[in-house]
C-alpha positions as CSV (number, residue, x, y, z in Angstrom):
1,M,0.0,0.0,0.0
2,P,2.6,2.6,-1.0
3,L,0.7,5.8,-0.3
4,V,3.1,8.2,1.4
5,S,1.0,9.3,4.4
6,E,2.9,12.5,5.2
7,S,5.3,14.4,3.0
8,S,8.5,16.0,4.3
9,Y,8.2,19.1,2.2
10,L,7.9,22.4,4.1
11,P,8.0,25.6,1.9
12,P,10.3,28.5,2.8
13,T,8.6,31.5,4.5
14,G,6.8,33.6,1.9
15,L,6.8,30.8,-0.7
16,S,3.8,28.8,0.2
17,N,1.4,29.8,-2.6
18,G,1.2,27.4,-5.5
19,H,1.5,30.0,-8.2
20,V,4.5,31.6,-6.4
21,Q,6.2,28.2,-6.0
22,T,5.6,27.6,-9.8
23,I,6.8,31.0,-11.1
24,F,9.6,31.8,-8.7
25,P,12.0,29.0,-9.8
26,A,11.2,29.5,-13.5
27,L,12.1,33.2,-13.3
28,F,14.8,33.4,-10.7
29,R,16.6,30.1,-10.2
30,Q,20.0,29.8,-11.7
31,V,21.9,26.5,-11.8
32,P,25.3,25.9,-13.4
33,L,25.3,23.6,-16.4
34,V,26.0,20.0,-15.2
35,T,25.3,17.9,-18.4
36,R,27.8,19.5,-20.7
37,E,28.6,16.8,-23.3
38,R,26.1,16.7,-26.2
39,E,25.5,13.6,-28.4
40,R,23.0,13.3,-31.3
41,I,21.5,9.9,-31.9
42,P,19.1,8.7,-34.7
43,T,15.6,7.6,-34.2
44,P,14.1,4.6,-36.0
45,D,11.9,6.8,-38.1
46,G,14.8,8.9,-39.5
47,D,14.7,11.8,-37.0
48,F,17.2,12.6,-34.2
49,L,17.4,13.2,-30.5
50,D,20.0,15.4,-28.7
51,L,21.3,14.0,-25.4
52,D,23.3,15.9,-22.8
53,W,25.6,13.8,-20.6
54,N,27.7,14.1,-17.5
55,L,29.8,11.0,-17.0
56,D,32.3,12.5,-14.6
57,R,31.6,9.9,-11.9
58,N,32.5,7.1,-14.3
59,S,29.7,5.3,-12.4
60,S,27.8,2.1,-13.0
61,R,24.6,4.0,-12.1
62,L,22.9,6.4,-14.6
63,A,19.9,8.7,-14.1
64,I,18.0,9.7,-17.3
65,L,16.1,12.9,-17.0
66,T,13.1,14.0,-19.1
67,H,11.8,17.6,-19.2
68,G,8.3,19.0,-19.5
69,L,6.3,20.7,-22.2
70,E,8.3,23.2,-24.2
71,G,11.2,22.8,-21.8
72,D,14.7,21.4,-22.6
73,S,17.6,19.7,-21.0
74,R,19.1,22.9,-19.7
75,N,16.1,24.1,-17.7
76,P,17.0,24.9,-14.1
77,Y,14.9,22.1,-12.8
78,M,16.7,19.6,-15.0
79,Q,20.1,20.9,-14.1
80,G,19.2,21.1,-10.4
81,M,18.2,17.5,-10.5
82,A,21.3,16.6,-12.5
83,A,23.5,18.3,-9.9
84,A,21.9,16.6,-6.9
85,L,22.2,13.1,-8.5
86,H,25.8,13.9,-9.5
87,R,26.6,14.8,-5.9
88,A,25.1,11.5,-4.9
89,G,27.4,9.6,-7.2
90,W,25.3,9.1,-10.3
91,D,26.2,9.7,-13.9
92,V,23.5,11.8,-15.6
93,L,21.8,12.0,-19.0
94,A,19.4,14.9,-19.7
95,W,17.8,14.4,-23.1
96,N,15.8,16.8,-25.3
97,L,12.4,15.9,-26.7
98,R,12.2,16.3,-30.5
99,G,12.5,20.0,-31.5
100,C,13.5,21.2,-28.0
101,S,17.3,21.3,-28.3
102,G,17.5,24.5,-30.2
103,E,17.0,23.0,-33.7
104,P,13.8,21.8,-35.4
105,N,13.5,18.1,-35.8
106,R,13.4,16.6,-39.3
107,L,9.8,15.4,-39.5
108,V,6.5,17.3,-39.6
109,S,5.6,15.4,-36.4
110,S,7.2,16.3,-33.1
111,Y,6.9,15.2,-29.5
112,H,3.9,14.6,-27.4
113,S,2.8,13.3,-24.0
114,G,2.5,9.7,-25.2
115,A,5.7,9.4,-27.3
116,T,7.2,6.6,-25.2
117,G,9.1,5.3,-28.2
118,D,11.6,8.1,-28.0
119,L,12.3,7.5,-24.3
120,H,12.8,3.8,-25.2
121,T,15.3,4.8,-27.9
122,V,17.2,6.9,-25.3
123,I,17.2,4.1,-22.7
124,Q,18.3,1.5,-25.2
125,H,21.2,3.7,-26.4
126,A,22.3,4.4,-22.8
127,L,22.3,0.7,-22.0
128,T,24.9,0.0,-24.6
129,A,27.6,1.3,-22.2
130,P,29.4,-1.8,-20.9
131,R,29.9,-0.5,-17.3
132,L,26.3,0.4,-16.8
133,R,24.5,-1.8,-14.2
134,Q,21.7,0.4,-12.9
135,V,19.4,3.0,-14.5
136,A,16.9,5.3,-12.9
137,L,14.4,7.5,-14.6
138,V,13.3,11.0,-13.5
139,G,10.6,13.0,-15.3
140,F,8.9,16.3,-14.9
141,S,5.3,17.2,-15.9
142,L,4.9,16.0,-19.6
143,G,8.2,14.2,-19.1
144,G,6.8,12.6,-16.0
145,N,3.8,11.4,-17.9
146,L,6.1,9.9,-20.5
147,T,8.2,8.2,-17.8
148,L,5.3,6.6,-16.0
149,K,3.6,5.6,-19.3
150,Y,6.8,4.0,-20.5
151,L,7.0,2.0,-17.3
152,G,3.5,0.8,-17.8
153,D,3.6,0.2,-21.5
154,F,6.9,-1.6,-21.4
155,A,6.3,-3.4,-18.1
156,D,6.7,-6.9,-19.6
157,T,9.9,-6.2,-21.4
158,L,11.8,-3.7,-19.2
159,D,15.5,-4.2,-19.0
160,S,16.5,-5.6,-15.6
161,R,18.9,-2.7,-15.1
162,L,16.1,-0.3,-14.7
163,I,15.8,-0.1,-10.9
164,G,13.5,2.8,-10.1
165,A,11.9,6.1,-11.2
166,V,10.6,9.4,-9.8
167,A,8.2,11.7,-11.5
168,F,7.1,15.2,-10.4
169,S,4.1,17.4,-11.2
170,V,2.6,14.9,-13.6
171,P,-0.7,15.6,-15.5
172,C,-1.4,11.8,-15.5
173,D,-5.0,12.5,-16.6
174,L,-4.4,14.8,-19.5
175,A,-8.1,15.7,-20.1
176,S,-8.7,17.0,-16.6
177,S,-5.4,18.9,-16.6
178,S,-6.1,20.5,-19.9
179,R,-9.5,21.6,-18.7
180,R,-7.9,23.0,-15.5
181,L,-5.6,25.1,-17.7
182,E,-8.6,26.6,-19.4
183,G,-9.5,28.5,-16.2
184,W,-9.0,32.2,-16.0
185,V,-6.4,32.0,-13.2
186,Q,-4.3,29.6,-15.3
187,R,-4.4,31.6,-18.5
188,L,-1.0,33.1,-17.8
189,Y,0.6,29.6,-18.1
190,M,-1.5,28.8,-21.2
191,R,-0.4,32.0,-23.0
192,R,3.2,31.2,-22.2
193,F,3.0,27.7,-23.7
194,L,1.2,28.9,-26.8
195,V,3.8,31.5,-27.6
196,T,6.5,28.8,-28.3
197,L,4.0,26.3,-29.7
198,R,2.8,28.8,-32.3
199,K,6.4,29.6,-33.2
200,K,7.2,25.9,-33.8
201,I,4.1,25.4,-36.0
202,R,5.2,28.3,-38.2
203,E,8.8,26.9,-38.3
204,K,7.3,23.7,-39.5
205,M,5.2,25.5,-42.1
206,E,8.4,26.8,-43.7
207,L,10.1,23.4,-43.5
208,F,7.1,21.5,-44.9
209,P,5.2,23.8,-47.3
210,G,1.6,22.8,-47.8
211,R,1.6,20.2,-44.9
212,L,0.4,22.7,-42.2
213,D,-1.5,25.9,-42.1
214,D,-1.9,28.5,-39.3
215,A,-5.5,29.3,-39.9
216,G,-6.9,30.2,-36.5
217,L,-3.6,29.6,-34.7
218,D,-3.4,33.1,-33.2
219,A,-6.9,32.8,-31.9
220,M,-6.3,29.6,-30.0
221,R,-6.4,29.9,-26.2
222,T,-6.6,26.3,-25.0
223,F,-4.9,22.9,-25.4
224,R,-8.2,21.6,-26.6
225,E,-7.9,23.9,-29.6
226,F,-4.2,23.4,-30.2
227,D,-4.1,19.6,-29.6
228,G,-7.2,19.2,-31.8
229,A,-5.7,21.1,-34.7
230,Y,-2.1,20.0,-34.5
231,T,-1.0,17.4,-31.8
232,A,-3.7,14.9,-32.5
233,P,-3.7,14.7,-36.3
234,L,0.1,14.9,-36.6
235,H,0.6,11.9,-34.3
236,G,-2.2,9.6,-35.3
237,Y,-5.0,10.5,-32.9
238,Q,-8.5,11.3,-34.0
239,D,-9.0,14.4,-31.9
240,A,-7.9,16.1,-28.7
241,N,-10.0,13.8,-26.6
242,D,-8.6,10.7,-28.2
243,Y,-5.1,12.0,-27.7
244,W,-5.6,12.8,-24.1
245,R,-7.2,9.4,-23.4
246,R,-4.6,7.3,-25.2
247,A,-1.5,9.4,-24.1
248,S,-2.3,9.6,-20.4
249,C,-0.2,7.5,-18.1
250,K,-3.0,7.0,-15.5
251,P,-4.6,3.9,-17.1
252,V,-1.3,2.0,-17.0
253,L,0.0,2.9,-13.6
254,Y,-1.2,-0.4,-12.2
255,R,1.2,-2.2,-14.5
256,I,4.4,-0.5,-13.1
257,G,6.6,-3.2,-11.8
258,I,9.7,-1.4,-10.4
259,P,9.9,1.0,-7.4
260,T,8.4,4.3,-8.7
261,L,7.5,7.5,-6.9
262,L,5.0,10.1,-8.2
263,V,5.0,13.5,-6.3
264,N,2.1,15.8,-7.1
265,A,1.6,18.9,-4.9
266,R,-2.0,19.5,-3.8
267,N,-1.7,23.2,-4.8
268,D,-0.3,22.5,-8.2
269,P,-2.1,25.0,-10.5
270,F,-1.9,22.6,-13.5
271,L,-3.5,19.5,-11.9
272,A,-7.1,18.6,-11.3
273,P,-8.3,15.9,-8.8
274,P,-8.0,13.0,-11.3
275,C,-4.3,13.6,-11.4
276,F,-3.9,12.3,-7.9
277,P,-4.1,8.5,-8.5
278,S,-4.5,7.3,-5.0
279,E,-6.3,4.1,-6.0
280,A,-3.5,3.0,-8.3
281,A,-1.0,3.6,-5.5
282,G,-3.1,1.9,-2.9
283,A,-3.4,-1.2,-5.0
284,S,0.3,-1.4,-6.0
285,S,3.4,-2.8,-4.4
286,C,5.7,-0.7,-6.6
287,F,3.9,2.6,-7.4
288,H,4.2,5.2,-4.7
289,L,2.2,8.4,-4.5
290,E,3.2,11.4,-2.4
291,V,1.0,14.5,-2.2
292,P,2.6,17.4,-0.4
293,A,0.2,20.2,0.6
294,S,2.3,22.6,-1.4
295,G,5.0,22.8,-4.0
296,G,3.4,24.2,-7.0
297,H,4.2,22.9,-10.5
298,I,7.8,21.7,-10.8
299,G,8.5,24.0,-7.8
300,F,9.3,22.7,-4.3
301,P,11.8,25.5,-3.7
302,A,14.2,25.3,-0.8
303,F,17.1,27.5,0.4
304,N,20.4,25.8,1.4
305,P,24.1,26.0,0.6
306,Q,23.8,23.4,-2.1
307,N,21.0,25.3,-3.9
308,E,19.2,21.9,-3.8
309,Y,15.5,22.0,-4.0
310,W,13.4,19.5,-2.0
311,S,12.3,17.6,-5.1
312,E,16.0,16.9,-5.9
313,S,16.8,15.7,-2.4
314,R,13.6,13.6,-2.4
315,A,14.6,11.9,-5.7
316,V,18.0,11.0,-4.4
317,E,16.5,9.8,-1.1
318,F,14.1,7.5,-3.0
319,L,16.5,6.2,-5.7
320,T,19.7,5.6,-3.8
321,P,18.5,2.8,-1.6
322,R,17.1,1.0,-4.7
323,S,20.6,1.1,-6.2
324,G,22.1,-0.6,-3.1
325,R,24.2,2.4,-2.1
């Protein structure tokens, strides 16, 4: 019954509001670049993925980090997690979803919440290293959904070297999260996402003339509109509802067979009640759910000499015992 009954997260004074906890790190946190070595690998469908490594520890343990919607490997939350794991003795791989590394990908399609095949490609590539004995996965938001869905979808064929996973701020029920972001309070976040999403659609229009159009793009204000017009048809889904249903990790959480922790803050402005899957955790021996009262969305700020946020300490705390260290 791995429901974490009481979370250890206590927000700093003045940073208890969910919106503040979400916005403050995104605007003000600075983290030195930890994953400095870039490698480009091919995908089975003729595209590419850019991977950023730190192998300084020459370790037999590797943590693979997956960022969120319209993020990249160099976001502060990715590098903060990389730094914490590196201090704990892990080598680290922070990878970029398609089109997120600073260069458009080669296909008209891109990344989405259910594209577990790309994560599989990254994991299989990493596992070719002879010294590697243990791999852990860490995902944030959309990347957390990818991580959890991967563990469910590939449960019967997982490599035995995968020993654990942690996911933070995950919209594991995409439909309810998308509806939550339609609220007037959340419009600030929605507008920010749409700025870069619109830019990428117009870049694709130049790269693939006649394949896409931007009719109505500037008028879009919700994920329902954007996913219905672009994400769904470009990736083989019937419409936004079909995409949200089939790409959500929630239906496969019960299949997860390695120690896995999901941390979703109760005051996360992106998440609706269906994104707190207590039933799945209560019925599982492997899937753990922790619901701090606060933390925001990919927030969990903390002030200490290491500049280590609580989420980073929590990931190390959960994963290290699973690695036998």
